[in-house]
N, C-alpha and C positions, 0 to 999 in steps of 0.2 A: 350159294348156288340158288336157293329158293328165291331170294330177292332178285337175282339176275333174271331168272325165268319169269318171275312176275312182271318184270319190266319189258318182257318181250325179246330178250336176248336169246339168240338161237345157237350161237357159237361162243365157246368159252375156253380160256386158257387159265388154268389154276396153278399158282405157285405156292408150294407148301414147304414147311421147314422140317417135315418128317420124311427122311429118305425111305424108311420102311413102308410108310403109307403110300408114297408115290410108286414104289416098286410093285406093291400089291395091286394098286389101282390099274397100273399099266398091264400087269400080267392077268388081272381078274381072277387071282387065286388067293383068297384071303386065308390067313392063319386063324386058328380058333380064338386067339387072344383078341383080335381086332375084327372078328367076323361081323358083329353088329354094326360097328362104325362103317365098315366097308360096304355092307349091304345097303345102309342108309344113303351113303354117298352115291353108289351105283344106281340106286333107285332114282335119285334126283338127276343124276347124269343122263339117264335114259330119256329125259324130256328135252335134251338138247340135240340139235342136228349133228354137231361135232363138239367134242370136248377133249382137251389135252391136259396133261399134268407135268409139272416140272418141279424138281427140288430146288429150293432157294434157302441158303444158310440163314438161320435165325440171327446170327451175329451181324449179318448185312442188312437186316430189316427189323431193327429194334422197335420202331414205332408200330408196325403192324403186329408184332409179337405182344406188345403192351396192350394194344386195342383188343386183340383176341382174348387175352387173359382177363381183361376187364369185362368183356362181353360174357365170357363164360362165368365169371364171378357173379355178374348181375343176374344171369339166367338161373344159376343155382340158388342165389339168395331170394329170388322171387318165388321159386318153385317149392322150396322147403326151408325150414328153419328149426333150430333146437333152442329150447328154453334153457338159458345158462344162469339165470338169476331172477330176482324179483320182477324186474321190468325190462331186462335186456334180452333181445332176440339176436341170435347170430346165425349166419348161414352154416349149414352142416359141413361145407367144404367140398372142394372139387373131387378129391379122391373118394370121400365117403359117398358122394352122390353117384359117382361112376360105379362104385362097388355095389351099392344097393340096386342100381339099374341093371347091372350085369348079373348079379347073383339072385336077388330076391324076386325081381320082376321079369328077368330075362327069359327068353324061350330056350328050350333045350337045343343043343347043338344040332341034333338030327332034324329038328323042325327048321332051323336056319338053313341047313344043308339042302333040304327039299325046296325051300323057298328060293335059295340061291340057284339051284338047277332050273327051276321054272323061270327065274329072272334071266338067266343066261340064254334060255330058249327064246324068251321074249326079245332080248337084245339082238340075237341072231336074226330073228324074223324082222325086226325093225331095220336092221342093216340091209337085209335083202330087199325090203320094200323101198328103202331109200335108193338103192341101186336101180331098182326097176323104175322108179320115178325119174331118175336121171336118164335112164335109157329111153323112156317115153319122150322126155324133153328133146333128147338128141335126135330121135327118129322123126319128131314133128318138125324139126328145123329144115328149112329149104335152102338156106345159104350156108357157106362154110363158117366154122367157129372162129370167133375173134381170138386174139392172143390171150386176153384175160379169161375167156371161157375155157380155152385149152388148159390154162394153169389151174382153174377151179376144178375141172373134171379129172385132171391127172394128179392133183395133189390132194 
């Protein structure tokens, strides 16, 4: 998402292989177990004009699954490693990295909850401002809307 935003992309459709994550992102009601991940995603998502999420079975997209695992492995191996021998360094592992991030360095759930509430207020304000901008555009038009404009403003 950050890469897309850096490229100037304003509308994004995300396909994910986690049904739980897709449901939570659509409802914007995170469970405590994935609160940190969801808040990070929604923070990035707030920089897009529109964003949608869709569940896509992992079994139907093995290439993307392998790339995601490799990217995560590379990120973990670059950020931390454990000395396992005289000269050998090995990454601490995905589960250990997540556990240390969520337990040792993570913020308390109440802090996340208050941040979440502020973020939801910001998202509501952003949506309202977006609607006002569309309204301003429509009010400034002197000629009737084209078919494509009708679809854009209704959809």
